[in-house]
ZADREN-308789 format. One record per residue (C-alpha): residue number from 1; residue in three letters; chain; x, y, z. Coordinates in Angstrom, 2 decimals, m for minus. Example, Ala and Ser with C-alpha at 12.3 -4.5 7.8 and 13.67 -1.06 7.14 Angstrom:
BEGIN
1 / ALA / A / 12.30 / m4.50 / 7.80
2 / SER / A / 13.67 / m1.06 / 7.14
end
This chain:
BEGIN
1 / UNK / A / m25.78 / 14.56 / m17.17
2 / UNK / A / m21.93 / 13.20 / m17.79
3 / UNK / A / m20.60 / 9.89 / m16.59
4 / UNK / A / m17.99 / 11.82 / m14.72
5 / UNK / A / m20.66 / 14.02 / m12.92
6 / UNK / A / m22.83 / 11.15 / m12.02
7 / UNK / A / m19.94 / 9.25 / m10.39
8 / UNK / A / m18.94 / 12.31 / m8.46
9 / UNK / A / m22.53 / 12.96 / m7.23
10 / UNK / A / m23.12 / 9.40 / m6.49
11 / UNK / A / m19.83 / 8.93 / m4.46
12 / UNK / A / m20.27 / 12.29 / m2.41
13 / UNK / A / m23.73 / 11.42 / m1.56
14 / UNK / A / m22.68 / 7.75 / m0.69
15 / UNK / A / m19.55 / 8.66 / 1.40
16 / UNK / A / m21.26 / 11.70 / 3.31
17 / UNK / A / m24.30 / 9.20 / 4.23
18 / UNK / A / m22.03 / 6.55 / 5.28
19 / UNK / A / m19.93 / 9.14 / 7.41
20 / UNK / A / m23.12 / 10.81 / 8.94
21 / UNK / A / m24.47 / 7.48 / 9.78
22 / UNK / A / m21.08 / 6.35 / 11.22
23 / UNK / A / m21.02 / 9.60 / 13.22
24 / UNK / A / m24.16 / 9.34 / 14.36
25 / UNK / A / m24.23 / 5.74 / 15.77
26 / UNK / A / m20.99 / 6.24 / 17.89
27 / UNK / A / m22.61 / 8.28 / 20.73
28 / UNK / A / m25.43 / 5.59 / 20.79
29 / UNK / A / m22.73 / 2.77 / 20.84
30 / UNK / A / m20.85 / 4.39 / 23.84
31 / UNK / A / m24.11 / 4.95 / 25.75
32 / UNK / A / m25.16 / 1.40 / 25.44
33 / UNK / A / m21.86 / m0.42 / 25.81
34 / UNK / A / m19.44 / 2.12 / 27.20
35 / UNK / A / m16.32 / 3.66 / 26.21
36 / UNK / A / m14.08 / 0.73 / 26.75
37 / UNK / A / m16.29 / m1.79 / 24.54
38 / UNK / A / m16.26 / 0.95 / 22.06
39 / UNK / A / m12.67 / 0.60 / 21.81
40 / UNK / A / m13.13 / m2.98 / 20.65
41 / UNK / A / m15.00 / m1.82 / 17.70
42 / UNK / A / m11.87 / 0.58 / 17.07
43 / UNK / A / m9.65 / m2.40 / 17.38
44 / UNK / A / m11.56 / m4.10 / 14.64
45 / UNK / A / m11.00 / m0.96 / 12.23
46 / UNK / A / m7.26 / m1.28 / 12.95
47 / UNK / A / m7.30 / m5.19 / 12.14
48 / UNK / A / m9.17 / m4.57 / 8.92
49 / UNK / A / m6.68 / m1.94 / 8.14
50 / UNK / A / m3.76 / m3.67 / 8.82
51 / UNK / A / m4.50 / m6.85 / 6.56
52 / UNK / A / m5.13 / m4.49 / 3.65
53 / UNK / A / m1.28 / m5.41 / 3.46
54 / UNK / A / m2.52 / m8.62 / 2.00
55 / UNK / A / m4.50 / m7.06 / m0.52
56 / UNK / A / m1.61 / m7.44 / m2.90
57 / UNK / A / m2.60 / m4.53 / m5.27
58 / UNK / A / m5.25 / m6.68 / m6.71
59 / UNK / A / m8.30 / m4.14 / m6.15
60 / UNK / A / m6.26 / m1.46 / m7.81
61 / UNK / A / m5.08 / m3.72 / m10.56
62 / UNK / A / m8.85 / m4.56 / m11.08
63 / UNK / A / m10.04 / m0.86 / m11.29
64 / UNK / A / m7.42 / 0.10 / m13.43
65 / UNK / A / m7.47 / m3.00 / m16.03
66 / UNK / A / m11.31 / m2.90 / m16.20
67 / UNK / A / m11.27 / 1.05 / m16.69
68 / UNK / A / m8.85 / 0.31 / m19.68
69 / UNK / A / m11.15 / m2.34 / m21.10
70 / UNK / A / m14.49 / m0.52 / m20.38
71 / UNK / A / m15.30 / m0.44 / m24.25
72 / UNK / A / m14.67 / m4.33 / m24.40
73 / UNK / A / m16.35 / m6.05 / m21.70
74 / UNK / A / m16.92 / m9.46 / m23.61
75 / UNK / A / m13.05 / m9.87 / m23.93
76 / UNK / A / m12.45 / m13.22 / m22.48
77 / UNK / A / m8.83 / m11.77 / m20.59
78 / UNK / A / m10.53 / m9.31 / m18.46
79 / UNK / A / m13.25 / m11.52 / m17.19
80 / UNK / A / m10.76 / m14.28 / m16.50
81 / UNK / A / m8.38 / m11.67 / m14.77
82 / UNK / A / m10.97 / m10.73 / m12.42
83 / UNK / A / m12.04 / m14.36 / m11.95
84 / UNK / A / m8.76 / m15.77 / m11.22
85 / UNK / A / m8.09 / m12.62 / m8.57
86 / UNK / A / m11.55 / m13.04 / m6.95
87 / UNK / A / m10.68 / m16.82 / m6.17
88 / UNK / A / m7.28 / m15.83 / m4.72
89 / UNK / A / m9.04 / m12.68 / m2.81
90 / UNK / A / m11.45 / m15.39 / m1.22
91 / UNK / A / m8.78 / m17.68 / m0.01
92 / UNK / A / m6.76 / m14.76 / 1.68
93 / UNK / A / m10.23 / m13.50 / 3.35
94 / UNK / A / m10.67 / m17.03 / 4.82
95 / UNK / A / m7.09 / m17.45 / 6.19
96 / UNK / A / m7.05 / m14.03 / 7.42
97 / UNK / A / m10.44 / m14.97 / 9.28
98 / UNK / A / m9.37 / m18.40 / 10.68
99 / UNK / A / m6.04 / m17.03 / 11.91
100 / UNK / A / m7.69 / m14.28 / 13.84
101 / UNK / A / m10.21 / m16.91 / 15.46
102 / UNK / A / m6.89 / m19.52 / 15.98
103 / UNK / A / m4.86 / m16.32 / 17.76
104 / UNK / A / m7.88 / m14.62 / 19.52
105 / UNK / A / m7.17 / m15.97 / 22.98
106 / UNK / A / m3.43 / m14.78 / 22.44
107 / UNK / A / m4.69 / m10.94 / 21.18
108 / UNK / A / m7.01 / m10.57 / 24.10
109 / UNK / A / m4.58 / m11.74 / 26.89
110 / UNK / A / m1.53 / m10.24 / 25.72
111 / UNK / A / m2.31 / m7.29 / 23.28
112 / UNK / A / m5.27 / m5.52 / 24.72
113 / UNK / A / m5.17 / m3.99 / 28.45
114 / UNK / A / m9.00 / m4.41 / 29.18
115 / UNK / A / m11.36 / m4.78 / 32.29
116 / UNK / A / m14.12 / m6.39 / 29.90
117 / UNK / A / m14.84 / m10.14 / 31.01
118 / UNK / A / m12.56 / m12.41 / 29.33
119 / UNK / A / m15.00 / m14.21 / 27.29
120 / UNK / A / m16.74 / m11.14 / 25.95
121 / UNK / A / m13.19 / m10.17 / 24.84
122 / UNK / A / m11.86 / m13.24 / 23.42
123 / UNK / A / m15.30 / m14.15 / 21.80
124 / UNK / A / m15.52 / m10.54 / 20.20
125 / UNK / A / m12.13 / m10.90 / 18.50
126 / UNK / A / m13.33 / m14.31 / 17.18
127 / UNK / A / m16.42 / m12.67 / 15.71
128 / UNK / A / m13.96 / m10.24 / 14.20
129 / UNK / A / m12.44 / m13.12 / 12.41
130 / UNK / A / m15.71 / m14.19 / 11.04
131 / UNK / A / m16.71 / m10.78 / 10.00
132 / UNK / A / m13.26 / m10.39 / 7.99
133 / UNK / A / m14.13 / m13.17 / 5.79
134 / UNK / A / m16.99 / m11.60 / 4.59
135 / UNK / A / m15.94 / m8.14 / 4.37
136 / UNK / A / m12.57 / m8.90 / 2.66
137 / UNK / A / m13.75 / m9.41 / m0.80
138 / UNK / A / m15.79 / m6.34 / m1.13
139 / UNK / A / m12.62 / m4.43 / m2.40
140 / UNK / A / m12.48 / m6.54 / m5.45
141 / UNK / A / m16.08 / m5.96 / m6.38
142 / UNK / A / m15.77 / m2.57 / m5.52
143 / UNK / A / m12.82 / m2.00 / m7.76
144 / UNK / A / m14.76 / m3.66 / m10.69
145 / UNK / A / m17.83 / m1.87 / m10.22
146 / UNK / A / m15.82 / 1.77 / m9.90
147 / UNK / A / m13.59 / 0.36 / m13.35
148 / UNK / A / m16.94 / m0.22 / m15.03
149 / UNK / A / m18.16 / 3.55 / m13.91
150 / UNK / A / m21.17 / 1.95 / m11.96
151 / UNK / A / m20.02 / 3.66 / m8.98
152 / UNK / A / m23.81 / 4.74 / m8.29
153 / UNK / A / m24.76 / 1.06 / m7.93
154 / UNK / A / m22.09 / 0.37 / m5.36
155 / UNK / A / m22.70 / 3.63 / m3.32
156 / UNK / A / m26.53 / 2.49 / m3.20
157 / UNK / A / m25.55 / m1.02 / m1.67
158 / UNK / A / m22.97 / 0.29 / 0.47
159 / UNK / A / m25.21 / 3.21 / 1.94
160 / UNK / A / m27.91 / 0.64 / 2.59
161 / UNK / A / m25.12 / m1.80 / 4.19
162 / UNK / A / m23.67 / 0.66 / 6.48
163 / UNK / A / m27.19 / 2.13 / 7.24
164 / UNK / A / m28.41 / m1.46 / 8.42
165 / UNK / A / m25.34 / m2.16 / 10.29
166 / UNK / A / m25.70 / 1.08 / 12.48
167 / UNK / A / m29.28 / 0.88 / 12.91
168 / UNK / A / m29.80 / m2.74 / 13.54
169 / UNK / A / m26.83 / m2.63 / 16.29
170 / UNK / A / m28.47 / 0.15 / 18.14
171 / UNK / A / m31.90 / m1.56 / 17.93
172 / UNK / A / m30.08 / m4.72 / 19.35
173 / UNK / A / m28.37 / m2.87 / 22.22
174 / UNK / A / m31.75 / m1.37 / 22.99
175 / UNK / A / m34.20 / m4.15 / 22.66
176 / UNK / A / m32.09 / m7.76 / 23.27
177 / UNK / A / m29.01 / m6.86 / 24.79
178 / UNK / A / m26.21 / m4.20 / 25.34
179 / UNK / A / m23.47 / m6.26 / 24.59
180 / UNK / A / m20.42 / m5.63 / 21.91
181 / UNK / A / m20.48 / m9.39 / 20.94
182 / UNK / A / m24.21 / m8.64 / 19.45
183 / UNK / A / m22.48 / m5.82 / 17.48
184 / UNK / A / m20.37 / m8.46 / 15.80
185 / UNK / A / m23.17 / m10.95 / 15.11
186 / UNK / A / m25.37 / m8.25 / 13.24
187 / UNK / A / m22.26 / m7.01 / 11.33
188 / UNK / A / m21.51 / m10.64 / 9.86
189 / UNK / A / m25.27 / m11.33 / 8.83
190 / UNK / A / m25.28 / m7.88 / 7.01
191 / UNK / A / m21.85 / m8.17 / 5.60
192 / UNK / A / m22.91 / m11.69 / 4.22
193 / UNK / A / m26.17 / m10.55 / 2.53
194 / UNK / A / m24.36 / m7.28 / 0.99
195 / UNK / A / m21.23 / m9.24 / m0.62
196 / UNK / A / m23.68 / m11.44 / m2.20
197 / UNK / A / m25.14 / m8.41 / m3.89
198 / UNK / A / m22.13 / m6.84 / m4.80
199 / UNK / A / m21.07 / m10.25 / m6.42
200 / UNK / A / m24.32 / m10.21 / m8.44
201 / UNK / A / m24.01 / m6.56 / m9.66
202 / UNK / A / m20.35 / m7.06 / m10.91
203 / UNK / A / m20.52 / m10.18 / m12.68
204 / UNK / A / m23.72 / m9.61 / m14.74
205 / UNK / A / m21.52 / m7.30 / m16.81
206 / UNK / A / m19.49 / m10.35 / m18.36
207 / UNK / A / m20.67 / m13.47 / m20.21
208 / UNK / A / m20.75 / m16.45 / m18.15
209 / UNK / A / m18.37 / m18.63 / m20.35
210 / UNK / A / m15.60 / m16.06 / m19.81
211 / UNK / A / m15.64 / m16.34 / m16.18
212 / UNK / A / m12.66 / m18.66 / m16.01
213 / UNK / A / m10.17 / m19.27 / m13.17
214 / UNK / A / m6.76 / m18.75 / m15.31
215 / UNK / A / m3.60 / m18.15 / m13.22
216 / UNK / A / m1.62 / m16.94 / m16.45
217 / UNK / A / m3.98 / m14.00 / m16.68
218 / UNK / A / m2.17 / m12.61 / m14.02
219 / UNK / A / 1.09 / m11.95 / m15.55
220 / UNK / A / m0.11 / m9.00 / m17.36
221 / UNK / A / m0.69 / m6.95 / m13.97
222 / UNK / A / 1.80 / m8.50 / m11.89
223 / UNK / A / 4.25 / m5.21 / m12.22
224 / UNK / A / 1.70 / m2.95 / m11.37
225 / UNK / A / 0.26 / m5.07 / m8.61
226 / UNK / A / 3.34 / m5.63 / m7.05
227 / UNK / A / 4.06 / m2.01 / m6.99
228 / UNK / A / 0.74 / m1.24 / m5.55
229 / UNK / A / 1.32 / m3.92 / m2.90
230 / UNK / A / 4.24 / m2.37 / m2.02
231 / UNK / A / 2.97 / 0.90 / m1.41
232 / UNK / A / m0.17 / m0.36 / 0.43
233 / UNK / A / 2.26 / m2.37 / 2.61
234 / UNK / A / 4.13 / 0.88 / 3.99
235 / UNK / A / 1.47 / 3.09 / 3.66
236 / UNK / A / m0.55 / 0.96 / 6.16
237 / UNK / A / 2.16 / 0.62 / 8.48
238 / UNK / A / 2.91 / 4.19 / 8.27
239 / UNK / A / m1.12 / 5.14 / 8.86
240 / UNK / A / m1.72 / 2.14 / 11.42
241 / UNK / A / 1.42 / 1.94 / 13.34
242 / UNK / A / 0.16 / 4.87 / 15.80
243 / UNK / A / m2.78 / 2.86 / 16.52
244 / UNK / A / m1.09 / m0.50 / 17.17
245 / UNK / A / 1.49 / 1.15 / 19.39
246 / UNK / A / m1.18 / 2.99 / 21.43
247 / UNK / A / m3.49 / m0.06 / 21.56
248 / UNK / A / m0.39 / m1.70 / 23.49
249 / UNK / A / 0.89 / 1.30 / 25.36
250 / UNK / A / m2.34 / 2.92 / 26.59
251 / UNK / A / m5.57 / 1.44 / 28.10
252 / UNK / A / m8.39 / 0.20 / 26.12
253 / UNK / A / m10.41 / 3.69 / 27.36
254 / UNK / A / m7.41 / 5.86 / 26.93
255 / UNK / A / m7.35 / 4.39 / 23.25
256 / UNK / A / m10.95 / 4.81 / 22.69
257 / UNK / A / m10.58 / 8.46 / 23.11
258 / UNK / A / m7.99 / 8.43 / 20.59
259 / UNK / A / m9.86 / 6.32 / 18.34
260 / UNK / A / m13.25 / 8.90 / 18.83
261 / UNK / A / m10.64 / 11.64 / 17.39
262 / UNK / A / m9.65 / 9.36 / 14.71
263 / UNK / A / m13.51 / 8.57 / 13.59
264 / UNK / A / m13.87 / 12.14 / 13.41
265 / UNK / A / m10.72 / 12.99 / 11.59
266 / UNK / A / m10.90 / 10.26 / 9.17
267 / UNK / A / m14.29 / 10.81 / 8.10
268 / UNK / A / m12.88 / 13.57 / 5.89
269 / UNK / A / m11.79 / 10.89 / 3.58
270 / UNK / A / m15.42 / 10.32 / 2.84
271 / UNK / A / m15.57 / 13.96 / 1.48
272 / UNK / A / m12.48 / 13.44 / m0.54
273 / UNK / A / m12.62 / 9.98 / m1.86
274 / UNK / A / m15.45 / 10.64 / m4.08
275 / UNK / A / m13.21 / 13.31 / m6.07
276 / UNK / A / m10.29 / 10.79 / m6.64
277 / UNK / A / m12.63 / 7.69 / m7.42
278 / UNK / A / m14.67 / 9.75 / m9.95
279 / UNK / A / m11.44 / 11.15 / m11.89
280 / UNK / A / m9.12 / 8.02 / m11.52
281 / UNK / A / m10.99 / 6.32 / m14.60
282 / UNK / A / m10.69 / 9.80 / m16.27
283 / UNK / A / m6.93 / 9.61 / m15.67
284 / UNK / A / m6.24 / 6.04 / m16.88
285 / UNK / A / m8.28 / 6.75 / m20.26
286 / UNK / A / m6.20 / 10.28 / m20.56
287 / UNK / A / m3.00 / 8.33 / m20.36
288 / UNK / A / m4.14 / 5.72 / m22.76
289 / UNK / A / m4.85 / 8.68 / m25.25
290 / UNK / A / m1.75 / 10.57 / m24.44
291 / UNK / A / m3.82 / 13.65 / m24.52
292 / UNK / A / m1.47 / 16.07 / m22.21
293 / UNK / A / m3.80 / 19.17 / m22.25
294 / UNK / A / m6.71 / 17.13 / m21.25
295 / UNK / A / m4.55 / 15.61 / m18.50
296 / UNK / A / m3.66 / 19.07 / m17.45
297 / UNK / A / m6.99 / 20.12 / m16.98
298 / UNK / A / m8.31 / 17.24 / m15.23
299 / UNK / A / m5.66 / 17.60 / m12.98
300 / UNK / A / m6.45 / 21.06 / m11.87
301 / UNK / A / m10.02 / 20.58 / m11.96
302 / UNK / A / m9.92 / 17.70 / m9.53
303 / UNK / A / m7.21 / 19.27 / m7.20
304 / UNK / A / m9.31 / 22.33 / m7.07
305 / UNK / A / m12.54 / 20.32 / m6.28
306 / UNK / A / m10.56 / 18.30 / m3.49
307 / UNK / A / m9.67 / 21.69 / m1.88
308 / UNK / A / m13.29 / 22.86 / m2.10
309 / UNK / A / m14.56 / 19.34 / m0.27
310 / UNK / A / m11.64 / 19.01 / 2.13
311 / UNK / A / m10.49 / 22.48 / 3.23
312 / UNK / A / m13.54 / 24.11 / 4.69
313 / UNK / A / m14.62 / 21.13 / 7.09
314 / UNK / A / m10.84 / 20.60 / 7.91
315 / UNK / A / m10.21 / 24.07 / 9.01
316 / UNK / A / m13.55 / 24.21 / 10.97
317 / UNK / A / m13.21 / 20.89 / 13.14
318 / UNK / A / m9.51 / 22.31 / 13.55
319 / UNK / A / m10.26 / 25.59 / 15.32
320 / UNK / A / m13.57 / 24.20 / 17.12
321 / UNK / A / m12.06 / 20.91 / 18.01
322 / UNK / A / m13.62 / 20.47 / 21.57
323 / UNK / A / m16.86 / 22.45 / 20.29
324 / UNK / A / m17.40 / 19.64 / 17.87
325 / UNK / A / m16.68 / 16.83 / 20.08
326 / UNK / A / m19.12 / 18.13 / 22.74
327 / UNK / A / m21.52 / 18.46 / 20.29
328 / UNK / A / m20.82 / 15.01 / 18.83
329 / UNK / A / m20.61 / 13.12 / 22.14
330 / UNK / A / m22.48 / 15.42 / 24.76
331 / UNK / A / m19.54 / 14.69 / 27.35
332 / UNK / A / m17.32 / 17.66 / 28.40
333 / UNK / A / m14.66 / 14.97 / 29.74
334 / UNK / A / m14.65 / 13.36 / 26.26
335 / UNK / A / m14.60 / 16.71 / 24.37
336 / UNK / A / m11.92 / 17.70 / 26.75
337 / UNK / A / m9.84 / 14.92 / 26.44
338 / UNK / A / m10.07 / 14.35 / 22.45
339 / UNK / A / m10.30 / 18.17 / 21.40
340 / UNK / A / m6.33 / 18.64 / 21.28
341 / UNK / A / m5.85 / 15.03 / 19.54
342 / UNK / A / m8.56 / 16.08 / 16.82
343 / UNK / A / m6.92 / 19.59 / 16.12
344 / UNK / A / m3.82 / 17.86 / 15.12
345 / UNK / A / m5.55 / 14.81 / 13.41
346 / UNK / A / m7.60 / 16.67 / 11.21
347 / UNK / A / m5.04 / 18.62 / 9.73
348 / UNK / A / m2.94 / 15.40 / 9.00
349 / UNK / A / m5.96 / 13.89 / 7.31
350 / UNK / A / m6.47 / 17.27 / 5.20
351 / UNK / A / m3.01 / 16.94 / 3.71
352 / UNK / A / m3.21 / 13.41 / 3.29
353 / UNK / A / m6.65 / 14.23 / 1.29
354 / UNK / A / m4.95 / 16.86 / m0.69
355 / UNK / A / m2.31 / 14.79 / m2.03
356 / UNK / A / m4.73 / 11.99 / m2.89
357 / UNK / A / m4.87 / 13.37 / m6.62
358 / UNK / A / m1.40 / 13.34 / m7.32
359 / UNK / A / m0.98 / 9.90 / m6.32
360 / UNK / A / m3.89 / 8.53 / m8.30
361 / UNK / A / m2.14 / 10.27 / m11.19
362 / UNK / A / 0.95 / 8.28 / m10.65
363 / UNK / A / m1.37 / 5.20 / m10.54
364 / UNK / A / m3.01 / 5.94 / m13.91
365 / UNK / A / 0.94 / 6.43 / m15.68
366 / UNK / A / 1.40 / 3.17 / m13.75
367 / UNK / A / 4.37 / 4.67 / m12.01
368 / UNK / A / 4.23 / 3.51 / m8.18
369 / UNK / A / 7.78 / 3.76 / m7.10
370 / UNK / A / 7.67 / 7.16 / m5.91
371 / UNK / A / 4.99 / 6.45 / m3.46
372 / UNK / A / 6.68 / 3.13 / m2.44
373 / UNK / A / 9.77 / 4.58 / m1.75
374 / UNK / A / 8.56 / 7.75 / m0.14
375 / UNK / A / 6.47 / 5.75 / 2.43
376 / UNK / A / 9.21 / 3.18 / 3.03
377 / UNK / A / 11.88 / 6.21 / 4.07
378 / UNK / A / 9.24 / 7.80 / 6.00
379 / UNK / A / 8.65 / 4.16 / 8.06
380 / UNK / A / 12.31 / 4.00 / 8.46
381 / UNK / A / 12.59 / 7.64 / 9.97
382 / UNK / A / 9.27 / 8.01 / 11.89
383 / UNK / A / 8.51 / 4.42 / 13.05
384 / UNK / A / 11.10 / 4.89 / 15.91
385 / UNK / A / 10.30 / 8.50 / 16.72
386 / UNK / A / 6.48 / 7.49 / 16.72
387 / UNK / A / 7.18 / 4.82 / 19.45
388 / UNK / A / 9.09 / 7.32 / 21.67
389 / UNK / A / 6.59 / 10.14 / 21.06
390 / UNK / A / 3.46 / 7.73 / 21.75
391 / UNK / A / 5.31 / 6.39 / 24.75
392 / UNK / A / 6.33 / 9.95 / 26.37
393 / UNK / A / 3.44 / 11.99 / 25.43
394 / UNK / A / 0.52 / 9.30 / 24.30
395 / UNK / A / m2.02 / 10.19 / 21.92
396 / UNK / A / m0.90 / 13.74 / 21.41
397 / UNK / A / 2.68 / 12.68 / 20.37
398 / UNK / A / 1.07 / 10.31 / 17.56
399 / UNK / A / m0.93 / 13.26 / 16.29
400 / UNK / A / 2.02 / 15.27 / 15.75
401 / UNK / A / 3.75 / 12.61 / 13.85
402 / UNK / A / 0.68 / 12.23 / 11.61
403 / UNK / A / 0.97 / 15.59 / 10.97
404 / UNK / A / 4.51 / 15.85 / 10.25
405 / UNK / A / 4.09 / 12.63 / 7.77
406 / UNK / A / 1.55 / 14.27 / 5.63
407 / UNK / A / 3.56 / 17.73 / 5.62
408 / UNK / A / 6.36 / 15.85 / 4.27
409 / UNK / A / 4.06 / 14.74 / 1.22
410 / UNK / A / 2.83 / 17.97 / 0.18
411 / UNK / A / 6.44 / 19.62 / 0.64
412 / UNK / A / 8.66 / 16.90 / m0.69
413 / UNK / A / 6.95 / 13.89 / m2.67
414 / UNK / A / 5.11 / 16.79 / m4.63
415 / UNK / A / 8.36 / 18.30 / m5.65
416 / UNK / A / 9.35 / 14.95 / m7.20
417 / UNK / A / 6.07 / 13.74 / m8.76
418 / UNK / A / 6.29 / 16.83 / m10.75
419 / UNK / A / 9.82 / 16.53 / m12.30
420 / UNK / A / 8.53 / 13.53 / m13.96
421 / UNK / A / 4.35 / 13.97 / m14.65
422 / UNK / A / 3.15 / 17.38 / m15.76
423 / UNK / A / 5.99 / 19.41 / m14.98
424 / UNK / A / 4.83 / 22.87 / m15.86
425 / UNK / A / 1.78 / 22.34 / m13.59
426 / UNK / A / 3.96 / 22.18 / m10.18
427 / UNK / A / 3.83 / 25.87 / m9.10
428 / UNK / A / m0.06 / 26.13 / m10.37
429 / UNK / A / m0.80 / 23.06 / m8.15
430 / UNK / A / 0.64 / 24.76 / m5.08
431 / UNK / A / m0.78 / 28.30 / m5.37
432 / UNK / A / m4.05 / 27.63 / m7.02
433 / UNK / A / m5.22 / 24.37 / m6.12
434 / UNK / A / m3.63 / 24.30 / m2.44
435 / UNK / A / m2.40 / 27.42 / m0.89
436 / UNK / A / m4.59 / 30.28 / m1.91
437 / UNK / A / m7.96 / 28.26 / m0.99
438 / UNK / A / m6.43 / 27.32 / 2.14
439 / UNK / A / m5.62 / 30.83 / 3.14
440 / UNK / A / m8.99 / 32.13 / 2.08
441 / UNK / A / m10.64 / 29.42 / 4.25
442 / UNK / A / m8.19 / 30.02 / 7.27
443 / UNK / A / m8.88 / 33.82 / 7.11
444 / UNK / A / m12.77 / 33.19 / 7.42
445 / UNK / A / m12.65 / 30.67 / 10.04
446 / UNK / A / m10.16 / 32.07 / 12.60
447 / UNK / A / m12.41 / 35.33 / 12.07
448 / UNK / A / m15.11 / 33.22 / 13.41
449 / UNK / A / m13.10 / 31.59 / 15.80
450 / UNK / A / m12.28 / 35.03 / 17.65
451 / UNK / A / m15.53 / 36.50 / 16.83
452 / UNK / A / m18.09 / 33.90 / 18.13
453 / UNK / A / m18.67 / 32.45 / 21.48
454 / UNK / A / m20.50 / 29.40 / 21.57
455 / UNK / A / m23.05 / 28.52 / 24.57
456 / UNK / A / m24.67 / 25.76 / 26.21
457 / UNK / A / m27.05 / 25.38 / 23.55
458 / UNK / A / m26.37 / 22.09 / 21.06
459 / UNK / A / m28.60 / 23.03 / 18.42
460 / UNK / A / m27.49 / 26.66 / 18.18
461 / UNK / A / m23.89 / 25.41 / 18.45
462 / UNK / A / m24.66 / 23.16 / 15.51
463 / UNK / A / m26.39 / 26.07 / 13.19
464 / UNK / A / m23.35 / 28.17 / 14.01
465 / UNK / A / m20.46 / 25.85 / 12.91
466 / UNK / A / m22.53 / 24.75 / 9.77
467 / UNK / A / m22.85 / 28.08 / 8.78
468 / UNK / A / m19.05 / 29.15 / 9.52
469 / UNK / A / m18.66 / 25.79 / 7.08
470 / UNK / A / m21.06 / 26.89 / 4.63
471 / UNK / A / m19.45 / 30.37 / 4.64
472 / UNK / A / m16.03 / 28.87 / 4.53
473 / UNK / A / m16.78 / 26.56 / 1.46
474 / UNK / A / m18.54 / 29.32 / m0.60
475 / UNK / A / m15.65 / 31.56 / m0.22
476 / UNK / A / m13.19 / 28.84 / m1.32
477 / UNK / A / m15.59 / 27.82 / m4.30
478 / UNK / A / m15.59 / 31.26 / m5.72
479 / UNK / A / m11.56 / 31.16 / m5.20
480 / UNK / A / m10.84 / 28.61 / m7.53
481 / UNK / A / m11.41 / 29.06 / m11.39
482 / UNK / A / m12.43 / 25.61 / m12.55
483 / UNK / A / m15.04 / 24.41 / m9.88
484 / UNK / A / m16.13 / 28.02 / m9.87
485 / UNK / A / m17.01 / 28.06 / m13.83
486 / UNK / A / m18.45 / 24.59 / m13.63
487 / UNK / A / m20.71 / 25.85 / m10.46
488 / UNK / A / m21.84 / 29.04 / m12.34
489 / UNK / A / m22.84 / 27.15 / m15.39
490 / UNK / A / m24.78 / 24.63 / m13.44
491 / UNK / A / m26.47 / 27.27 / m11.84
492 / UNK / A / m27.39 / 29.45 / m14.89
493 / UNK / A / m28.63 / 26.24 / m16.71
494 / UNK / A / m30.57 / 24.91 / m14.06
495 / UNK / A / m31.89 / 27.82 / m11.68
496 / UNK / A / m31.73 / 30.34 / m13.60
497 / UNK / A / m33.13 / 29.22 / m16.91
end
């Protein structure tokens, strides 16, 4: 089995497992600690995402540089570069954690509107700071292992880590104390253990004598890192400003409902990221070899595979959003309040996932300006609009802006990209890789929406929705040429032979 296929399957299995564990654990969290306390868990996710601004493009640089040097791992330069960035990364993580601890009282008193006891609120925020210290360096080791194309190893560790976090937290809530603070105590213990494992898995590939801190090594990647850092800065502000604003203007309970919808829709990235993670090293190597025919084939294969992975789930969730939320939480009130938000957010995430392949292609070419300027322009235009919509229309208003942003990526940004990279492939990407499979999937899911009426039996509803998902996925798979050919070849060799 090829390295690309192994990486894709391991990334898919790992990401789906983590998504399932995450989604299954949320109803238990809410049952034991309540919706409002769950909002604190959602707030930690926002903090973690916002602080990615300080990644400075280092993790992407490690991924790219290790992928470029994968045949020469005994080179002093690559080991020295990663060790230097590793030290910087740990220092940043420690500073972030200490800053959160220092300002925990201010955040609890002036930013979050909560009825939780002040001691619980402030101490939970302090624990978030400690947790970030151990979670922050994960990105540098993940980038390194992905660049080495040892993605299977990372997914095993990550899957076990997330499973231990979720199962352990539920057992603690049930048998010790249903307190959100204990959630963070357990997260810290598991995260500290997992970072040690990732450290070992990455560095065992490099001779110890080459693991030298040398600030001069950063000179070779500063331009790319600076570009990615700029993209990360404006991207995070764009993707997180809805939650930052809503955390301020909504009560913690209403913010929790928004975060529930976000948890479901963002899980879509667990289906899309395996494709981007698996193909990106191949993009980098294709750029190095300057093989345009191979790059074109890889581009459409990955884009069509992305459509197969993303479109079926997003359409089913969009048109059956209240049913999905009721199936997930078992609460009619939660399903009613989050359903409309989820319908919009899942479309925004689907569009965002579909442009992930073009974005990674730009990174492979070292072209960071387009993504930076498109996000900067969008931020300047949409930030004030989002603030108005969030204050006037609440969570629904924020979801509308999220869809608008990602629709702009598809309709405008890709026009610009294809003027410079793979210029003759634009129409094929829009029609064969995006629009045609979306039309096929929409026809099936809309038909199911009008023909089917879900009842009160949760297991039957799960069977019906999963059947619609499988039927939609099969139809889209058969509608796109490259994944269809790969599937039929695999089926003939492994099943019929």
